[in-house]
SERO-4910 file (N, C-alpha, C, O; in steps of 0.05 Angstrom, whole numbers):
BEGIN
 pado doro    nc1    nc2    nc3   cac1   cac2   cac3    cc1    cc2    cc3    oc1    oc2    oc3
  Unk    A     17    -23      0      0      0      0     18     25      0     37     27     16
  Unk    A     12     43    -18     28     68    -19     21     86      4      1     82     18
  Unk    A     38    107      8     32    126     29      6    140     24     -9    145     43
  Unk    A     -1    147     -1    -26    160     -7    -50    141      0    -69    150     12
  Unk    A    -48    116     -8    -69     97     -1    -73     95     29    -95     94     39
  Unk    A    -50     94     44    -52     92     73    -64    117     85    -80    115    104
  Unk    A    -58    141     74    -70    166     84   -100    166     79   -115    173     97
  Unk    A   -108    157     56   -137    157     50   -151    136     67   -174    141     76
  Unk    A   -139    113     72   -151     93     89   -154    103    118   -174     98    131
  Unk    A   -133    117    128   -135    129    155   -157    150    156   -171    152    176
  Unk    A   -159    166    135   -180    186    135   -208    174    135   -225    183    149
  Unk    A   -212    153    119   -238    139    119   -243    128    147   -266    131    157
  Unk    A   -224    115    159   -227    104    186   -234    126    206   -252    122    223
  Unk    A   -221    149    204   -227    171    222   -256    181    218   -270    186    238
  Unk    A   -264    184    193   -291    194    187   -312    174    197   -333    182    208
  Unk    A   -307    148    194   -326    128    203   -326    128    234   -348    126    246
  Unk    A   -303    130    246   -301    129    276   -318    152    289   -331    147    309
  Unk    A   -317    176    277   -331    198    288   -360    200    278   -375    218    287
  Unk    A   -367    182    260   -395    182    250   -401    205    232   -424    215    232
  Unk    A   -382    214    217   -386    237    199   -407    230    177   -406    208    166
  Unk    A   -424    248    172   -445    244    152   -434    245    124   -419    264    117
  Unk    A   -440    225    108   -432    225     80   -456    235     63   -478    239     74
  Unk    A   -451    238     38   -471    248     19   -472    230     -5   -454    215    -11
  Unk    A   -495    231    -19   -499    215    -43   -482    225    -66   -477    249    -70
  Unk    A   -472    206    -82   -460    212   -108   -480    203   -129   -492    181   -126
  Unk    A   -484    219   -149   -504    212   -169   -495    221   -197   -478    239   -200
  Unk    A   -507    209   -217   -503    218   -244   -530    223   -258   -549    209   -251
  Unk    A   -530    242   -276   -554    249   -290   -560    228   -312   -542    221   -327
  Unk    A   -584    218   -312   -593    197   -331   -619    206   -344   -634    221   -333
  Unk    A   -623    195   -368   -648    200   -382   -666    176   -379   -657    153   -379
  Unk    A   -692    181   -375   -712    159   -376   -721    155   -404   -719    174   -420
  Unk    A   -730    132   -410   -742    127   -436   -726    107   -453   -704     99   -446
  Unk    A   -739    101   -475   -727     82   -494   -730     94   -522   -751    104   -530
  Unk    A   -708     92   -537   -709    102   -565   -716    131   -566   -704    148   -552
  Unk    A   -737    137   -582   -746    165   -584   -765    174   -562   -771    197   -560
  Unk    A   -774    155   -546   -792    161   -524   -775    169   -500   -763    153   -487
  Unk    A   -774    195   -495   -757    205   -474   -774    216   -451   -794    230   -455
  Unk    A   -765    210   -427   -777    221   -403   -760    244   -393   -741    252   -406
  Unk    A   -766    253   -370   -751    274   -358   -726    263   -344   -727    241   -333
  Unk    A   -703    277   -346   -678    267   -334   -681    265   -304   -696    280   -291
  Unk    A   -665    247   -292   -665    244   -263   -636    239   -254   -619    230   -270
  Unk    A   -631    244   -229   -605    237   -217   -607    210   -205   -625    204   -189
  Unk    A   -588    192   -212   -588    165   -203   -564    161   -184   -542    168   -191
  Unk    A   -569    149   -161   -547    145   -142   -527    125   -152   -534    104   -163
  Unk    A   -501    131   -147   -480    112   -155   -460    107   -132   -441     93   -135
  Unk    A   -466    119   -109   -448    114    -86   -452    136    -65   -470    153    -67
  Unk    A   -434    136    -46   -434    156    -25   -405    165    -19   -386    149    -24
  Unk    A   -402    189    -10   -375    200     -4   -378    222     16   -399    234     20
  Unk    A   -355    229     28   -354    252     45   -344    276     29   -326    273     13
  Unk    A   -357    299     32   -349    323     19   -328    336     37   -333    344     59
  Unk    A   -304    338     26   -281    349     41   -270    373     25   -247    373     18
  Unk    A   -287    392     21   -279    416      7   -276    411    -23   -296    406    -36
  Unk    A   -252    413    -33   -247    410    -62   -246    381    -71   -244    376    -95
  Unk    A   -248    362    -52   -249    334    -60   -271    319    -45   -281    328    -24
  Unk    A   -280    297    -57   -298    279    -45   -283    253    -40   -266    245    -57
  Unk    A   -288    240    -18   -274    215    -11   -295    193     -6   -312    197     11
  Unk    A   -293    170    -21   -311    149    -15   -299    129      4   -275    131     11
  Unk    A   -315    109     13   -306     90     33   -284     72     24   -270     59     40
  Unk    A   -280     70     -2   -259     52    -13   -233     68    -18   -214     57    -28
  Unk    A   -233     93    -10   -209    110    -14   -208    123    -41   -187    134    -48
  Unk    A   -230    123    -56   -231    137    -82   -234    167    -77   -249    175    -60
  Unk    A   -219    182    -92   -221    211    -90   -232    223   -116   -227    213   -138
  Unk    A   -248    243   -113   -261    257   -135   -258    287   -132   -258    297   -110
  Unk    A   -254    300   -155   -255    329   -155   -285    337   -151   -302    327   -165
  Unk    A   -290    354   -132   -317    363   -126   -330    375   -151   -317    391   -165
  Unk    A   -355    368   -155   -369    380   -178   -391    398   -167   -386    418   -153
  Unk    A   -416    392   -174   -439    408   -166   -453    394   -143   -450    370   -139
  Unk    A   -470    409   -129   -485    398   -107   -513    408   -109   -518    430   -118
  Unk    A   -532    391   -102   -560    399   -102   -574    384    -79   -562    369    -64
  Unk    A   -600    390    -76   -616    376    -56   -640    363    -71   -649    373    -91
  Unk    A   -650    341    -60   -673    328    -71   -698    342    -61   -711    333    -42
  Unk    A   -705    364    -74   -729    379    -68   -742    388    -94   -728    392   -114
  Unk    A   -768    390    -93   -782    401   -116   -780    432   -113   -792    443    -95
  Unk    A   -766    445   -131   -762    474   -128   -788    490   -133   -806    481   -148
  Unk    A   -789    512   -119   -812    530   -123   -809    545   -149   -787    547   -161
  Unk    A   -831    556   -159   -830    572   -184   -816    598   -178   -822    612   -158
  Unk    A   -796    604   -195   -781    629   -191   -796    652   -202   -805    653   -224
  Unk    A   -798    672   -185   -812    697   -194   -791    718   -199   -793    734   -218
  Unk    A   -770    720   -182   -751    742   -185   -726    734   -199   -715    751   -214
  Unk    A   -716    710   -196   -691    703   -209   -695    683   -231   -698    659   -226
  Unk    A   -695    692   -255   -700    675   -278   -674    672   -295   -676    667   -319
  Unk    A   -651    675   -282   -626    673   -297   -622    644   -306   -634    626   -295
  Unk    A   -606    640   -327   -601    614   -337   -588    596   -316   -594    572   -314
  Unk    A   -570    607   -300   -556    592   -279   -576    583   -258   -576    560   -249
  Unk    A   -594    601   -250   -614    594   -230   -634    573   -240   -642    554   -226
  Unk    A   -641    575   -266   -658    555   -278   -645    527   -279   -658    507   -274
  Unk    A   -619    527   -286   -604    502   -287   -604    489   -259   -607    465   -256
  Unk    A   -599    505   -238   -599    494   -211   -626    483   -204   -628    462   -190
  Unk    A   -648    497   -212   -674    486   -207   -679    460   -221   -692    442   -211
  Unk    A   -669    458   -246   -672    432   -261   -657    409   -247   -667    387   -247
  Unk    A   -634    415   -236   -619    394   -221   -635    386   -196   -636    362   -189
  Unk    A   -647    405   -182   -664    398   -159   -687    381   -168   -695    362   -154
  Unk    A   -699    387   -190   -722    371   -200   -712    343   -207   -725    323   -201
  Unk    A   -689    341   -221   -678    315   -228   -672    299   -203   -675    274   -203
  Unk    A   -662    312   -182   -657    298   -157   -683    288   -144   -685    266   -133
  Unk    A   -704    305   -145   -730    298   -134   -742    274   -149   -758    259   -137
  Unk    A   -735    270   -174   -745    248   -190   -730    222   -183   -740    200   -190
  Unk    A   -707    224   -171   -691    201   -164   -701    189   -138   -719    199   -126
  Unk    A   -688    167   -130   -697    153   -105   -684    164    -80   -676    148    -62
  Unk    A   -682    190    -77   -670    202    -54   -691    211    -34   -714    216    -40
  Unk    A   -682    212     -8   -700    223     13   -703    253      8   -685    266     -3
  Unk    A   -726    263     14   -731    292     11   -711    308     26   -706    304     50
  Unk    A   -698    327     13   -679    345     25   -650    334     25   -632    348     33
  Unk    A   -646    309     16   -620    297     17   -600    312     -1   -608    322    -22
  Unk    A   -575    314      8   -554    328     -7   -543    308    -28   -536    285    -21
  Unk    A   -540    318    -52   -531    301    -74   -508    315    -89   -511    338    -98
  Unk    A   -486    300    -93   -463    310   -109   -465    298   -137   -470    274   -140
  Unk    A   -461    315   -157   -462    306   -185   -442    323   -200   -433    344   -191
  Unk    A   -434    313   -223   -415    328   -240   -387    327   -229   -370    343   -237
  Unk    A   -381    309   -211   -355    306   -199   -337    290   -219   -347    277   -237
  Unk    A   -311    290   -214   -292    276   -232   -274    258   -216   -261    267   -197
  Unk    A   -273    232   -222   -255    214   -208   -226    224   -213   -219    231   -235
  Unk    A   -210    223   -192   -182    232   -194   -164    208   -198   -166    188   -185
  Unk    A   -146    211   -217   -125    191   -223   -103    195   -202    -91    217   -200
  Unk    A    -99    175   -185    -79    178   -163    -53    165   -169    -36    160   -152
  Unk    A    -48    159   -195    -22    148   -203      0    169   -200     -6    193   -202
  Unk    A     24    160   -196     47    178   -194     48    197   -219     53    221   -216
  Unk    A     44    185   -242     47    201   -267     26    223   -267     32    246   -274
  Unk    A      1    217   -260    -20    237   -260    -15    258   -239    -19    282   -244
  Unk    A     -6    250   -216      0    269   -195     23    287   -202     23    311   -196
  Unk    A     43    276   -215     66    293   -224     57    313   -245     68    335   -247
  Unk    A     38    305   -262     28    323   -283     12    346   -270     11    368   -280
  Unk    A     -1    339   -247    -16    360   -233    -42    368   -244    -52    390   -240
  Unk    A    -55    350   -259    -82    357   -269   -102    352   -246    -99    334   -231
  Unk    A   -122    369   -245   -141    367   -223   -130    381   -199   -110    396   -200
  Unk    A   -143    377   -176   -135    391   -152   -110    380   -138   -100    392   -119
  Unk    A   -100    356   -146    -77    344   -133    -52    346   -150    -54    345   -175
  Unk    A    -30    348   -137     -4    348   -151     17    336   -132     12    332   -108
  Unk    A     40    331   -143     62    319   -127     85    338   -127     94    347   -149
  Unk    A     96    344   -104    120    360   -101    140    343    -86    139    339    -62
  Unk    A    159    331   -101    177    311    -89    161    286    -84    151    274   -102
  Unk    A    158    279    -58    142    257    -51    117    265    -35    104    248    -22
  Unk    A    111    291    -34     89    302    -19     66    308    -38     69    322    -57
  Unk    A     42    296    -32     18    302    -48      6    328    -37      1    331    -13
  Unk    A      2    347    -56     -9    373    -49    -38    375    -60    -44    362    -80
  Unk    A    -54    391    -47    -81    397    -57    -82    427    -63    -73    443    -47
  Unk    A    -93    433    -86    -96    462    -94   -124    471    -84   -144    460    -91
  Unk    A   -123    492    -68   -148    503    -57   -161    522    -77   -149    529    -98
  Unk    A   -185    530    -72   -199    548    -90   -184    574    -93   -186    587   -114
  Unk    A   -169    582    -73   -153    606    -74   -129    604    -93   -116    624   -100
  Unk    A   -122    579   -100    -99    574   -117    -75    565   -101    -56    555   -113
  Unk    A    -75    569    -75    -52    560    -59    -53    530    -56    -74    517    -60
  Unk    A    -30    518    -50    -27    489    -48    -17    482    -20      1    495    -10
  Unk    A    -29    462     -8    -20    453     18    -18    422     17    -31    410      0
  Unk    A     -3    410     36     -1    381     36    -29    369     41    -45    377     58
  Unk    A    -35    348     25    -61    335     27    -65    324     55    -88    324     65
  Unk    A    -45    313     68    -48    302     95    -58    323    114    -77    317    130
  Unk    A    -47    347    114    -56    368    132    -84    377    124   -101    382    142
  Unk    A    -90    379     98   -116    387     89   -138    368     99   -158    376    109
  Unk    A   -133    342     95   -153    322    104   -156    323    134   -179    320    143
  Unk    A   -135    325    149   -137    327    178   -154    351    186   -171    349    204
  Unk    A   -150    374    173   -166    397    179   -196    392    173   -213    400    188
  Unk    A   -201    380    150   -228    374    142   -242    355    161   -265    359    168
  Unk    A   -228    334    169   -239    315    188   -246    329    214   -266    324    227
  Unk    A   -228    347    223   -233    361    249   -258    377    248   -271    382    268
  Unk    A   -266    387    224   -292    402    222   -315    384    227   -335    393    239
  Unk    A   -314    359    220   -336    340    225   -338    335    256   -359    330    266
  Unk    A   -315    336    269   -314    331    298   -328    353    313   -336    349    336
  Unk    A   -331    377    301   -343    399    314   -374    397    314   -388    409    331
  Unk    A   -385    380    296   -414    378    295   -426    365    319   -450    361    320
***
């Protein structure tokens, strides 16, 4: 087991030990056959913990965070009819059509991260390698060691 695998396994164990709440992972699917199309829905494909710029599943898989929504039927918008707001309402509708509990948080549009040395050295996505230290790039653009980042994120769950 590599150091990164061990770090992710420890993080999963810590999250499970403290009973941290995980969230659904889903992908958008179309209903229907052939030309008969129904309305799209979000279909569950797993669960993960949202740790800022990454999602971590119980098997140690890491994903670049995508979009988030809730399984609720959105209200009709009277004041905000922007394209972005309409898209967010469509995702809430798609989540409400899926088999999720009302109000459940759902992650979609995320990207699985390649954790191979070559991919980390290339630095695509939020992770990169500096020598033998895996770094995570924050939304601000700064980079910090992934081990410290994950420890900080786990500590936030302990505050709940």
